[in-house]
N, C-alpha and C positions, 0 to 999 in steps of 0.2 A: 397745491393743496386745495385751492379754491375750486379747481375743476373737479377734483375728486369729490368734494362736498356737494357740488352741483349735481353730479351724476347720482350720488347717494340720495339727495333730497328728491330728485326727479323720480327715482324708483318708488319711493314711498308715496309721493303724491299720486303717481299712476295707480298704485295699489288701492289707496283710499278712495279713488274716483270710481272704482268698479266694485260693487258688493261681492261679486263672485270671487274677485281677487282677495278680498278680506277673508271670506270664508275659506279659501284655499290655504292662505297663510296660517289661519288658526288650526286647520286640519293638519298641516305639516308640523305645527308645534305640538299638537296633542297626540298624534299617532305614535311617536317614539315613547311618549309617557305611558300610553296604554300597553305597549310592548314591554316596558320595564315593570309596570305594576302587576300585570297578569303573571309574568314569569316569576317574580319574587313571591307573590302570594301562593303560586302553585307549589313552591318548595319551602314554604314558611317553616314547618317543623315536621319533616317526613318521618323522623325516627320516633316521634311521639305517637304515631298511628300504626305501629307494627302489629296491633291486635288483629288487623285484617289479613295479615300474612298467615294463612292456614297451614298448620303442620299436623299431619296425622300421627297419633301416638298409639302404639299397640304393645301390650305386655303379655308375654306367654310364660313368664317366670313362674315355676312350680314351687318356689320357696325351698327352704332347707331347715334342718334342726341343728342347733349348736348348743351343747351343754344342756340338752333337754328342753330347749326353748325354740319354738317355731319362728322362723324369720322369712319374710318375703319382701326383699328390697325393691323388686319391680313394682309391687302394689304401693309401697311407701312413696316411690318416685312419682307414680301417677297421682297419688293424693296431694303431693306437694305441687304438681303442675296445675291442679285445679285452682290453686290460689295465685298462680303466676300469670300476670297479664301482659308480659313483654311480647308474646307471640300468640297467635290464635290457635292454641292447642286444641285439637279435636281427637277424641278418644274413640277409635273404631277397631274393627277386626283387621287381621292381616290382609284378607282378600279385599276388603273395602279400601284399605290404605293403598295397595298396589294399583287397584283400578282407578282410584281418584288421582293418584300421582301421575299415571300415564295420561289421563285426560286433562290434567292441568287444574283439577279441583283443589288439590293440595300442592303447595310449592315443594314440600319435602315430607319425609316420613321417618319415624324413629321406631325401631323394633327391638324390644328387650327380649332376648331368647330365653328358653325354658330353664337353662342351667346357669342363669346369671347369679342368683343368690348362692348356689352351691360353689361356684368358682370363686366368688369374691370372699367367701368365708373359708375357703380351702386352706388358708394360711394356718388355721388352728391345727389341721392334721398334717401340716408340712407340704401340702399341695400348693405350689406357687403358680398355677396356671392363671393367666390374666383373663378376666371376663371381657366380653365384647358387647357394645351397643351398636346395632346396625343402622347406619344413617344413610338414607337415599335422598337424592335431590333431582328435580326436573329442571335442568339448566335452560331448557328451551323456552320455558314460560316467561321468564324475566331475567335480565342481566344482573340486577342488584339483589333480588330476593335470595339467591343462593348464599350470598355473603351474610345476609341478615340471619337466615336460618342456621348457618354454620356457627355464627357467634353464639346463638341460643344453645346449640348442642354442646359447644365448648363450655358454656356456663354450667350446664347440667352435669357434664363429666367432672368439672372442678368441684361442684357441690358434693357429688358422690364420693370423690376421693377424700375431700376434707372431712366429711362426716365419718367415713370408714376409719381414717387415720386417728381422728379424735377418740372414737369409741375404743379401738384397739389399744391406744396409748393409755387411756384412763384405766382400763381393766388391768393392763400389765403393771402400771405404776402402783395400783392399789395392792397387788400381791407383793410387790417388791418392798413396799414401805414397812411391812411387818419384819421382813428379813433385815432391813437396814438398821432397825433399833437394836437387834441382837449383835450385829457386827460392831456397832459403835461401843458397846460395853466391854468388848475384849481388846480394843485397840491398844491400851497401854502395854499389856503383856506382849502383844505381837510386835510392837515397836522395839522393845528391848531385845527380844530374840533375833529379830531381823537384822539389827545393827551388827550382829556378830556373824553367825554361820551363813546366813543367806547372802550377805555381802561377799563373803569368801567364795561361796558356791557360784555366785555370779561371775567371779573372776576365773573359774575353772576353764571355761571354753577358751579364754585368752591364753591361759597357761598351757592348755593342751595344744592349741594352735601353734604356740611358740615352740613347744617341744617337737611337734610334728615337723615344723620347718627345719629344726636342727637335724632331725633324722634324714629329711630329704636332702639337706645340704651335705650330710655325711655320704649319702648314696651318690651324690653328684661330684664328690671330691675327685675321683679319677678323671671324670670328664673336664672338671675345672683345671686339673693339673695338665691334661693334654692341651687344652686351649691356651693355658698360660705359656706353654712352650711356643705357641704361635707368636706370642709377643716377642719372645727372644729371636724368632726367625725374622719377624718384621724389623726388629732392631738392626739385624744384619743387612736388610734390604734398603736401609735409609739412603745409601749413595744412589741406588737405582731409582728410588722415589724422587730424589732431588733431580736426577737426570730427566725423568718423565715430566717433572714439574716445569723444567726449562722448555721442554717441547710444548707443553700447554701454553706457556707464556708466548712462545713464538707463534703458535696458532692464533692466540688472542690478538697479537700485534698485527697479523696479516688477515684478521677476520673481515675488515671492510672489503678487501679485494676478493676474498672467498665469497662473501655475501653478494657482491656485485656480480660475480661470475654465475653464481647459482640463480640469481634473479633473472638471468636471461632465459631460464626455463619457462618462466611465466610469460615472457614475450613470445617465446616459441609456441606456447599453448594458444595464445591469442592468434597466432598465424596459422594454426592447424587447418582452419577451413581453406585458406589460400593454398597450403601445401597439398591438401587432399584434392583441391580443384586442379592443381598442376598435374598431380598423379593421374587424375581422371582424364585429363587432356592427352597425356602420353599414352594411356591405355586405349583411348579412342583412336589415336593415330595408329597404334599397332593393329587394332582391329580393322581399320579401313585403309591399310597400306596398299592393298591391291588396286583400290580405286585411284589412289594418288599416282601409282606407277602408270596406270592406263591413261590417266589425264595428262601426265607429262609426255608420254609417247605420242598421244594425239596432238598435243600442242606443238611438239617438235616437228611433226609432219607438216602441220599447217604453216609453221614458221618457214620451213624450207620452200614450200610452194609460194609463200608471200615474197620471199627473197627473189625467187625467179621472176615474179611479176614486176617487182620494183627494178630489178636489173634490166629487164626488157624496156621499162619506161626510161631508165637512164640512158640506155643505148640509143633510144629514139630522140633524145634531146639534141644531140649535135646536128641531126638533120634539120630540126626546127631552127637552130641557130644559123645554119647555112642559107636557109631560104628567108631568114628574117629581113634581109636587105632587099628582097624582091618586091617590096611595096605591098600591094593589096594581097599578094599570094600568101603572106604570112598568116593572115587571119584564117584562110582556108586550111593551111597546113596545121596551124595551132588547134583549130577546131577538130581536125581529123586526129591529131595527136591526143587531145583530151578525150575524144570519143573512144579511140582505140585503147587508151590506158585508163579507162574509167574504173576497171577493177582494182587498179593500183590505189586510186584515191579512196575506194571503199574499204581498203585494208587499214586506213589510218585510224579510224575509231576503234576497231578491235585491237589494233596494235597498242594504242595508248592504254586501253583497259587492261591488256595483258601485262604491260610494264608496271602499271599501278598495283595489280594483284601480286606480281612477284615481289614488289617492294614491301607490300603489307606482309607477305609470308616471311620475308627476311626480318621485319620488325617483330613478328610473333616469335620467330626463332630466338631472337635476342631476349624476349620476355621469358621464354622457357629456360634459357640458359641462366638468367638472373635468378629465377625461382630455385634452380639447383644450387646456385652459389649461396643463396640465403638459407639452404637446408643445412641442418646441423650434422646429418649423417655423412661421414667422409666418403662412403661408398658411392654416394650420389653426386659428388662434386665433379664438374667437367675437368678435362685435361687442358694443358696449355695449347696443344695442337687443335682441339675443338674451338677454343676461343680465337686462335689465329685464323682458322678457316672461316669462322663467322665474320671476323674483321675484314678479310679479303672479299667475302661475299657482299658485305655492306659497301665496301669501296666500289665494287662493280655496280651496285644498285645506285649509288650516288651519281656515277657517270650516266647511267640509264635515265635517271630523273632529270639530269641536265639536258640530254637530248629531247626528252619528252617535253620539258618546259620550253625549250627553243622551238620545237615543232608547234606547240600550242600558241606561242607568241606570234609566230609568222602567220598562222591561219587567223588568229584573233585580230591582226592588223587590217584584214580585209572586211571585218564585220563592223557595221555601224554601232557605235557605243561601246565597242570592245567588251562584250558581256563575260568573257572568260578571265578578266583581270583578277577576280578574287581567287579563282581556282589556281591560276598561275602563281599568285603570291603565296597561296597555301603550300604549293609544291616547292617553292623556293625556301619557305620556312622549314618544311620537312627535310629538304636537302641539308640545311644548316644543322638541324637536330641530329641527322645521321652522321655528319662530320664529327659532332661532339661524341656520339656513341662510339665511333671508330677510335677516337683518342682514348676514351675510357677503356675500351676493350684492349687497346695496346698496353695500357698500364696494368690491367688485370692479367694479361698473358705474361708480362714480365714477372709479376709477383708469383704466379704459378710455376713458371720456369725456375725461379730461385727458391722454391719451396716455401714461400710466404703465403699467408692467408690474405686475400684481397681486402682492402678497406671496406667495411660494411656500408659506410655512407656513400662511397663511390658505386657500390653494387646497387644500393637503393636508388641513387640518381639515374643509373643506367636503366633500371627497371622502370622508373617513372618516364624517362625519355622514350623508351621503346613502346610503352603503353600509349603515350600521347601520340607517337608517330602512327601506330596502328589505328588509333581512333580517328586521327585526321585523315588518313587514307581511306578509312571506312566511310567517313562523311563524303569524301569525293566520289567514291565508288557508289554510294547510295544515291547520289544525284547524277551519276554519269549518264545513264540512259535517258533521264528526263531533261537534263539541262545541257550537258557537254556535247552529247552526240548530235542533237539538233543544231547546235551552234557550229560544230565542225562541218556538218553537211551544208549548212548555210554558207560558211566561209569558202568551201570548195566550189559551191555553185556560183558564188560571186566571182571566184577565180576563172570559172569557165566562161563567164559573160564578157571576158576581156575581148573575145572575138567579135568585134563590130566592124562596120564598113568604113568609118571615117579614118582619115590619115592620122589624126591626133590619137585616136584610140588604138590604132595599129602600133604607133610608137610606144604607147603605154603598155600594150601587150608585149611588145618586144622587151621593154624594161622589166617585165614581170618574169621573164625566162630565168634570170638568176635565182629569184625566189622559189620558182618551181623546182629548179635544180637543187637548191638547198633543202627544200622540204623533202624531196625524194632521198637526198643523202641522209637526212635525219631519220626518215622512215627505215631506210636500208640499215643504218647503223643500229637502230633500236631492234630491228628484226634479227640482225646478226648476233647482237648481244643476247637477245632472248633465246635464239637457237643454241648459242654457245652455252648459256646457263643451263638450258634444258638438257643439252648433251652431257654436261658435267654431272648434272643431277642423276641422269640415267646411268652414267658410268658408276656413280657412287651409290646408286639405289641398293644393291645387295648389301654393301657395308652398312648403309644407313638403316636398312631393314633389320639387319642382325643386331645393331646397337640399340635400335628402338625396342625391338622385341626383348633383348636382354635387360634393357632398362625397365621395361614394363613389368617383366617377370620379377625382377629384383624389388621394384617398388611395391608390387602387389603382395609379395611375401613379407616385406619388412615394414610397410606403412602401418599396418594394424598394430604390430608389436611396438613400433616407435610411438604411435599415438597413445597406446595404453601406458607405455612407460612415462611419457610426458604427463599424461593426466594423473598418474599416480604421484609423480615427483612434484608437480605444480602445487597441489594442496599442501604437501609437506613443506615446500619452500615458503608458501604464503602463511601457513599457520604455525609451523614448528620452528622455522629458521630464527625468528626473533627470540623465541624462548631459548633455543640453543645458544644464541648470542648472549642472552642474559646469564644463563648458567655458566657460560665460558668466562664472562666477566667476574661472576662470583668466585669461580674456581681460581682465576688469576689473582683476585683480591685475597683469597684464602692463602694462596702460595706466597704472596708478598708479605702478608700481615701475620697470619696465624701459623703457617707451616713450621717456621723455626721453633716457636714455642711448643707446638704439638710434638715435634721431634724431641725436645728436651724432656717433656712429660713422659714420652714413650721410653726414653733412656732410664728415667727414674723408675717407671713401672717395671721395666725389665730387671733392674737391680733388686726391686722388691720381690719379684718372682724367684730370682736366684737365691736371695738371702733370707727373706722373711716368710715366704709361703710355706716352707716345711714346718715352721713353728705354729702357724695358723692351723694347718692340717692336724697337728698333734692335739691342740686345744679343742678342736671340734670333735675329735674322737672321744675325748674325756667327757665333754658335755653330753654327747649322744648316749654314752654308757649310763649316765645318771638318768636321762629321760627314759631309757628302756627298763632300768631296774627299779628305781625309786618312785617315779612320778605316778604310776598306776596305783600303788598302795596309798599315796596321799589323796588321790582323787576318790578312791573307794571310801576312805574314812570320812571325808567331807560330805560325800553324797549320802552316806548312811545317817549322819547327824541331821542333815537337812530333811531327809525323808521322815525321820522320827518327829521332827518339829511339825511337819505338815500333817502327820496323823493326829497330833494333839490339837493343833490349831488350824483346822481346815477352813478354807474360804476367808482367810485373813487379809486378802488384798482388795476388799470391797469397801474400804473406809471412806474413800471419796464418794463412792456411789451411795453409801448409807447417808452421808451428809446431804447429798442431792435429793434423796427420796424422802427426807423429812419435810419437804416443801408442800405447797398447795397442789394437790394432784389434779384438780380440775383445770387450774390455770396452766399447769405444765402440759396437760394433754391438749388443751386448746393451742398452746404454743407449737407443739409438735405437728398439729394438723395444719397450721398456717403460720410458719415462723416469720414471715416477712409481710409487712403492711406497707402499702403505697400511700404516701402523702402527696396529694395533688395540689400544685400551685399554679393557678391560672393567671397568665399575664395578658393584659388587655382583654378581659372577658367580654364575650358577645352572647346575649341570652338565647338567641335562636338562629337556626340555619338560614332563614330568609334574610335576616339582617346581615349575616356574614356573606351572603351571595350578592347583596345589593351593589357593591362596587363593580362586580363583573357585569351584571345586567344593566347597570347604569351606563357603563362604558359602551357595551354592545348597543344599547338603545341610542346613544349619542351618535355612534357610527351609522346606525340605520337612519337616523334623522338627517345626517349629512348626506347620505346616499339619496334620500328622498328629495333633498334640495336640488342636487345636480340632475335628478331624473325628471323633476317637474318644472324647474325654472331654467330660464336661458342664462348662459354664461356671458354672453356678449351684450353690452349696453348699446343703446342707440348712439350713433355718431353722425348727426346731420352735418353735411358740408365738411366732414373730416376735421372738426374743430378740436377734438380730443386726441391726445397721444395714446398709443397702445397701453402703456403702463398705467395711465390715468383711468382708462376704461377698465382695466383689470382690478385696480385697487378700489375704484368706486363701486363696482358690482360686488366685489369681495366683502366690502363693508355691509352691504345689504344682506348677504348670506350670513355674515357673522352675527348680525343683529338677531336674525331668526334663530340661529344656533344657540345664542345666549338665552333666548326665551325658552328654547327646548330644555336646556340644562336647568334653568330656574324652575320650570314646571315639574320636571322629573324629580328633582331633589325635594321640592316642597311637598309633592304628592307622596314621596316616601315617608316624610315626617308626619303629615296631617291626615293622610288617607290610610296608609298601611301601618302607621305608628312604628316604623322600623327604628331599631336602636342605632343612634349615631352619637358618638362621644363629643365631637366638636362640630356642631351643626353649621355654624357660619363658615368655617373652613371647608367643610364638605361641599357647601354650595359654591364657594369661590373656586375650589379645585375642579368641580364639575364644569364650571364656566370656562376655565382654562383648557380643560380637555376638549370641550366643544369647539373652542377657538382653533385648537390644533387640528381636529378632525375636519372641520369645515374648510380650513386652509388647504389641507392635503387633497380632499375630494374636489374642491373648486379648481385647484391647480391642475389636477388630472383632467378635468373636463375642459378647462380653458386651453391647455396645451395640446391634448390629444383628441379632443372632440368626443364623439360617442364611444370611441375606443377607451377613453378614460373612465367611462362608467363601468365597463367590464373590468378594467384594472382595479377599480375601487372594490368591486365585489370579490375578485380574486384575493385582493389584499386582506379583506375582512376574513375570508376563509382561512388563510394562513395564520392570521393573528389569533383566530378563535382557538386553534390547536397549539400554538406556540407561546401563548402569553402566560400560561399557568393560572388561568382564571378559575378553573374548576379543580383539576388535580394538580399537585405540585409538578413543576416543570421537570424535576429530576426523574419522574415516573414515565416521561415520554421517551420517544426514540431519540438517538443522537441527532437526527436531522432537525427535529423541532427544537431541541436544546440549542443547536447552533443558531437557529433563527431568532431565539428569544431576545438576545440583547439588541436586536435591530428593529423590533416591532414596537410601534407607538402604544399598543394595548398594554405591553409589559409595564411601562412607566405610568400609564393612566390608571390601571387597576391598582398598582402599588400606592399611588398618591391618594386615591379615594379610600383605600383601606386604612391609611393613616387617619383620615377624617372619621371613619367608623370606629376604630379601636382606640384612638387617641394619638395625637400627632407626635411623632419622633422627628424633630426637625432635620436631623442629619439625613434621614431617608427621604423626607419630603423635599428638601432643597435639591438633592441629587435628581429626583424625579422631575422637579420643576425645570431644572437646567436642561435636562435631556429633552423635555417637551418643547422648550423654547428653541433649542437647537434644531429640532424637527421643523418648527415654523420657519426658521431662517433658511433651511434647505429648500422648503417648498417655495418660498418667495424667490430664492435664487433661480430655481428651475423655471418659474413662471416668467420672471423679468429678464432672464438672460437667454434661456433656450427657446422661448416661445417663438420669437421671430425666425431663427434658423430652421425650426421644425415646421413652421406654418405651411410652407409650400408642400412638403411631403404629406402632412396631415390633410390638407385641402384636396390634394390629388386622390388620396385614399378614400376620402369621403365622397368625392364625385364618382369614383368607381363603384363604391358601395351603393350609391343612389341608382346606378344603372340597373341594379337587380330589381328595382321597383318594389322591394320589400323593406330594405333598410333605409331609415331616414337619415 
């Protein structure tokens, strides 16, 4: 703590020693104040100065005559606007208005057309055409002016509507008042008569409707009788219904298994891309089968020639063995042998590659077979004979891989470092995988022979093993020419170097003869296998070609229909199957709980149809006869009596209206013109716009002040002889910055009070809140400068830009885009502006304490970043700054 105080004291002593330093500190304190005061004053009360917003007003209204009286509402409106000072109303001609609006002389224009008065008074003649006031606005001139002029036009429209409604209502109510007095005198007589005949007349529609329903019911009796017979038929079907119900219960009991089976359709839909890929591969094989046949024939010819060369080499080996005991002659003979049979050794590399290629083809054939086994279409499933043939082919490939591995091992033993060890180990792993595939294929073939469906897990395992085998062989083949061939050549060359002149090396060369013999045997064995395999393939090519073509044609014709069927069925299974299950459960519950009772009710209903329905039909016929014969006479009598009463006492239903019309006509017309009044209740009132904006500009000025501090002052304190620790240097210089920041807050707030005379409800708390906000902002900006160097200055400016838009300082945050609404809770401006607003309008401590806690948390985060992350990041920041200095532009 003492060291921090020493750094802080030294900073201020250094400042006071230099007059320029004192001047600079004062300027840093006052510049944010000027920014705050100027901005607040510029928006002090903008809505009180709207008289300068010029709006051109033109009236072409020709007026009209109503009841012999001339009326010109357009002229009356212009007269009223002469006394309206809310906007700068300017009365000009139509041409001047259009010209001024285009040039920006007027922000908006209002044109009252020539037929305005005639349309608005057309209601007297039954013409309800609404009049128009043409409002034009130049939105290019200013962004806010159109909103102000629009509110002015809305006020004019409201005034016209209210005045018109009030005038019409007053005239109408005046006329009706006279009628209302006469109606009220006749009310007692009307009441006595109405209690009798009119009440009965009011019931006539109901009586007539009831009679009509009886007639309709009589007409429907045959249909009802026929449908009632259905009830008797249903009663006879009850045993069959019970039997069907038992089937429903059985389906419901087995529904989990059915649901599980149908769910496989979704799995198949997910596998459709793989199935289509397999079909495409078969189609591609069918299209390119001629190339395959030509390649196999060429490979077979080459294999025959290679066998002849290897046989010749083997025949020459006994001669080498015979002369091996002749001392130095063995070297010459061995050299001649190696030279004469050099072509044989050159065949080793192509032979190995051929064997690996055949093995990969066998693995791919296994993959294709598993794709067919995973297909749901029975027509595409392989036969047991196909699976057995593939199993035998893999067995041959396993033997081939054993020879190939042995050959590579022998040659690898001559090469220093044995570079082929990884490839040999991979081949041995592939050999083991193929043995596993052979075992699985045997089990699948047995299942197919016995008419069983192979286990899906076993097929998937076989598919996985075949793909892994093909991929592993692909890796070996991809590196064959670049890694394996050079090493094979190198091993053979080393073998040739056995021929040296010394006796020891001759003996060594003699000892190598068995290895050469074994290598030649492996080569010949591999060649013979390859030729045998190629010959088998050539013999089977016509059959294979026919099967592949047949399969390609079948797949091509059925795949699209199969895919379409699956795509139709899968959504049904996903969307409708659960619903069917629920309905099935409800049906089963109905069968178990409600069906017996329903059957009992059905038996009772059938008994009613047999015994009681004839009596009901007879009664309906009697009532219908009364409706047809007697009811019309009764209705005519009642209607004639009611009509007579209406002739004597016309308009007797206006009693309530008469009572209403006896009131104050003027008040009632005013009420109809404006029935609702708004009572405004202002919470935390602020007298002017500038005072309301002072929290925002105060916060913005404090951030500007903090940015000035990090721009003009150094963040690193002097550390002679390294006596101070990094955190002491940070906190000591931070205290200096905070002191200046507190003076900035003090000057800004006091200037708001005593220079601008801004309204603040709680002045002391406003000052204290501003000092807290300044502490937060200085800590943030100083931390950015201390940790990130000059980059931190840029971050501080970017941070200010984002806070400006996402803090809700001007417009409510709910009016901004979702991006800025998402940023709002994480911005210091949000809590700083909210806290200062509490000081201006009156402190609500629940809100103020929440804002204070958030700001203190932000200080803690800044200190954590500075004290914990500064050292790990210092190396990166220092290197970045050094690179920036190399530009000779950036400091």
